N, C-alpha and C positions, 0 to 999 in steps of 0.2 A: 504493500500500500504506500502511496505517496502522500507526504504531509507537507504543511507549510508551518514555519515558525513566524509568529506575529509578535512584534515588540512595540511597546508604548513606553517611552522613557520620559519620566518627569524629572523635575529638579532634584528630588530626593527619593525617587522610586523608579522601579522598572516593573511594568506589568508584561506578562508574556503568556502565550499559548502555543501549543503544538497541536494542530488539528487537521482533519481531512477536509480540504477545500470543496470536495464534492458532496459532503455530508448535508443532511437536512439541517435547517436552521435551528431546530430544537435539540439536535444531538449534542451530547457532552464531548468536549475536546479530550484528546488523549491526555494532555497535560495543561494545567492552568496554574499560574504562579504569580506571586507578588513579592518583590524585594522592597522593603520600606526602611525609612530613616537612614538613608545613605549619608555618610559623613558625620553621623551623630555617634555618641559614645556606645550606644547599643542599637543594633539593627535587628530586623526580623526578616526571615525568608519563609514564606508560607506557600506550599505547593500541593496541588491535588493531582494525583496520578491514578487514573482509572478509578476515581472515586475515593481513593485512600489519601488522607491528609498527612503531610510531612511538614513539620515546623522546626525551624532552627533560629535561636536567638544568639547573635554574636555581632561584634563590630563589623560594619561594612564601610570601609574607608572611601570607596569611590565606585563609579558605575562598572569599571572594569572588574574590580574585585567581586562586586555583587553578581555580575553575570557569570564569572568563573565559578563562584560558590554554587549558584543555582544549577549550572550545567553539571557540576560534579555530583550534586544530589541526584540529578536526572540520570547520569551515567551509572550510578550505583543501582538504580532500578531498571537499567536497560532501555531507557527511553530518551537519552540525550540526542542532540542533533546529529551526532556521529553514529548513533546506534540504530536510529530509524531513518528511513529515506526522506530527508527534507530536501525538497526541490527548489524552494524559494524562501527568502526571509522578507517579510513585509514589515515596513516601518511606518507607524503613524507619524505624520509631520503636520503640525497644526496649521502653518501658514505657507501657502505657495505663491502669495502675491499675484501679480499679473503674469508672472513668468511660467508657472506650472498650473495647467488646467487639467492634466491627466497624470496618472501614475507614471513614474520614471525609473528606469534601471539606474541604480546609484553608481556614479563614477566620481572620481576626485573633483571633476568639474561641477557635477551636480551638488556635491557637498559644499563647494565654494559658493554656489549660487544660493543655496538654502541659507548659508551663513550671511550672505548679503541682505537677506530678508529679516534678519534679527531685529532691526528697528521697528518692524511691523508687529513682531511678537516676541518682545524681550523676555517674557516669562516662560515661553514655551519652546521656541526654536532652538535655543542653546542646549537645552536638555535633550531634545530630539537628536541634535547633531552628536552629542556625547554618546548616545546609544548606538547611533549609526557607526561611528568610528570604532567603538569597542567591538561591536558585532562583526564588522568587516574584518577586523584583525583576527578574531577568533574563528570565523567561518569564511575564509578567503575564497574557497572553491565553490561557494553557493551563490547564485545571483541574489542581490539585495535590491529591493524595490521600495521607493518612497511613495506613499499614498497620502494625498493632501486633503486635510479637512475642508479646505476652501474650494476644492476642485469642482464640486457639484454646482457651485454658484457662479462659475467663471463666465458663463454665457448669458447671465441675466441681462435683460434689456437696460439700456442706459438710464431710462427714467427711474428704474429701481436701484441701479448700481451707483449712480453719481449723486454727490451732495451739492447743494446750492451754495457753494463758496467760490471764491475766485478760482477760475479754471486753471490759470497758469500755476498758482500756488499748489492747487490740488494735484495737478499732473506732475509737477516737479518733486512732490513728496509722497506720491503713492496714496493719496487720500481718496478713498472710494469705499463702497460697501463690498466686503469680501464674503461675509457670512462664515459660519462655523457649524460644527456637527454635521457637515455635509455627507460624510460616509454613512451616518445613521439615517439622515433624511432620505438619501438615495436608496439605501437598503430597504427601509420600511416602505417607501413609495413604490418600490418594485414588487412588493408582496401584495399590494392592495388590488391591482387589476384582476389577478386570478381569483381573489375572494369575491369580486363583483362579476366574474365571468366575462370580462371585457379585455380588449387589447389595451396596452398602456397608452397608446396614442389617442385613445378615446376618453381617457379618464382625467378629470380635473379634481384635485384633492388638496386638503390642508393637512400637513403633518405637524404634530406637536411633540417635540422632544423635551420632556419635562423631567429633569433631574436636579441635582444641585446647581448645575448650569442648565439653562433652559432656552429653547429657541423654537420659532414657528416658521414654517415655509409654505408658500403657495406653489404647487407643482401642476403644470399644465401639459398634458400629453407627454409626461415623462421628463419634462424640463422645468427647472426652478425658475419662476418669474419674479419672485421676491422672497426675502427672508428677514427675520427680525434682528439678528446680530449684524454688526456693521463693519467698520474698519477693524474693530477689536471685538472680543467676546463680551464686552461690557454693555453693549447696546441691546435694546429690545425689552424682553419680558423681565419682570421682577424675578430674581433668582435667590438661591440660598444665601449667598453673601454679596452678590453684585446688585447694584441699584437698578439696572435696566435703564430705560430712557429717562433722562432728566433734562430740564432747561439748561443748556450749556452755560448760561449766565450765572448759574449757581456756583460754578467753578471759580469764576472771576470774583464773585461776591465773597466766597470763603477765603480766597487768597487776600483780597483787599481788606475785608472787614474782620474776619475771624483770625487773620494772621497765620493761616495754615500754609505750609509750603506745598509746592506742586507734588512732591513725593508723598506728603501726608494726605493730600486730597486723593491721589491715586490709590494709596493703600486703603483709605476709608471707602471709596466707591467700589473697589474690587473685593475687599475682604471683610469689611465691617458694615456693610449695608444690606439691602435686600431683606429677606425674612429675618436674618440674624440681627441686623441693625434695628429692626422694628420690634422684635420680640425677645431677643436674647438667645434664640436657638435657630438652627437651620435644618434640622431634621423634621420632616413633616409628621412623623409619628409623635415626636415630642410636642410639636405645635398643636396637633389634634388633641392630645391629652391636656395641654394647657387650656385650650378652648373649652373642652368639656368640663374643666374645673373653674370656668368663669373668668379666665384671664382676659382682660379687655385689650391689652397690647397685642396678644396673640390673635384675637378676633379681628382687630384692626389690620394687622399684617396680612392675614389671610384674605380679607376683603380687598385690600390693595392689590394683592397677587392675582386674585380672580378678575378684578376689574380690568387690569392690564391685559390679561390673557384674552378676555372677551373682546377687548378693543381690537386686538390683532386678528382674532377670528373673523370679526365683522368686516374689517378692512380687506381681508384676503377673499372673503366671499364676493365683495364688489370687484376686486381685481380680477378674479377668475371668471366672473359672470355667471357661470354655472358650476355648482359644486356637486360632485358625485359621492365624495367620502371625506370624513374627518377622522384622523387616526391619532391615537395616543400611544406614546412609547416612552422608554427609559424608566428610571426608578420610580418617580412620582406618577408619571403617566400610566405605567403598567399596574401599579399597586394601590394608588390612592383613589378609591372609587368615589369619594366625596368630591375630589377635585374635578373628576370627569363630569359628575352630575351637576355641580354648581357652574362649571364653565359653559355648559350648554342648556342651563335651565331657562325656561320661558321662551324658547325659540321655536315652538311648534308652528307658528305662523310661517316660518321659513322652511318647514318640512323636516325639522330635526326633532326626533322623539327618542329619548333614552328609555330602554326597557329596564326597570329597576331590578328585576330578577337576574337578567343577563349581566347587568353592570355589577351585581353583587357577587358574581362567581369569582373564585380565586384565579390568580394569574397562572394560566396553563396553556400557553400557546396563543396563536392568532385567533381572535374570535369577534363575532358581531355583538355589539351591546345596544344597538338601536332596535326599535320595534320593526315588525315586518312591513308596516305601512309607512315607515319613515322614508321620505323622499331622498334625503341625504343619509347615507348609511354611515354609522359610527363604529369604528373598530378599535380594538386594542391589539397591537402587533408588537411583540417583544423585539427589541433591536438586537443586532448581533454584529457590531462593528468589526470584531475580530474575524468573523467568517467572511465579511465583505472584503476586508483587507487581504485575507488569505486568497480569496478568489481572484482578486485583481492582480496580486503579486504572482500567483501561479500562472495566470494567463499571459502576463507580460514576459515572465521568465521563459515560457515555452516558445514565445514568438521571436 
């Protein structure tokens, strides 16, 4: 059997899977693992191999050491990259800018080009590059492929992609809407036509990737025509720790009046805002418990979250003209039934009717949660970004 290794390198973590790219979306990977707290006094390596969990706690000084340690554990169990037939290594890269609209075989030149895009994603691309460099050194004989989070949105129409600021300044500095979570939006939107019994070219849909990071996309005939995240992942919906859309004048006000530095404002908007900034927590299970206990800050945070989500759903219904499906995915979208219910409440006049019993079912694969007579069908479709990356990497490596 042929496998793909998928790597997602963060600033202090490495997520990885070894999986069959031809497998069903619900199939368990051969291996899934997470190396955490890289560079801290105590690190953790947690790996699941054929359902069996293996955990190790020890210092992980850098990405190279973390990957070496993880591969050593896999080798002990006979499932390392050299023990099974790995035909491609797929790397998640957050930002491809205007340069990369499709997956790319990684060469030294491609690494340099990704490095040039660091100003657009200073928190993400450096870590992605670290993972690429380490993996290429350890697995030099296997093709490595970069799959870009922004790729799905590369051909959005100018009306959606461009901002109304000075065109010369925007062009010189790469200012435009790039969008993120593209691998997830593409993967999920590709599952929906089969659920409707239609060809993808005939389907207009809204996909809602709701996790700690959250984004919404309008997909027409298989192509994204708009998305909520912008030049950075800060824009759009209210998120776990990110503010989502705000009046840009707030930044100037906080700088001039509150005396906050640009870095302090950046940190606040990305890590201390959103649900956490409003309620003190960013886990929706904890938020729900607080609401049930009468916490007014939690209730306010939830209402702001839902209000912004409904605003985007409504605007994308107009942008698409005709909507065949609305799909929820990711951690909150797949598991928080109350978010799905409240996001679409009172929209029966637009042909959207949630079936309470279907919506109440546990997360167990792709399923319809709207009534049979709902004109716009509503689905929950589990995302599988690792499988999508594996498929893209394997296809390109073969070609």
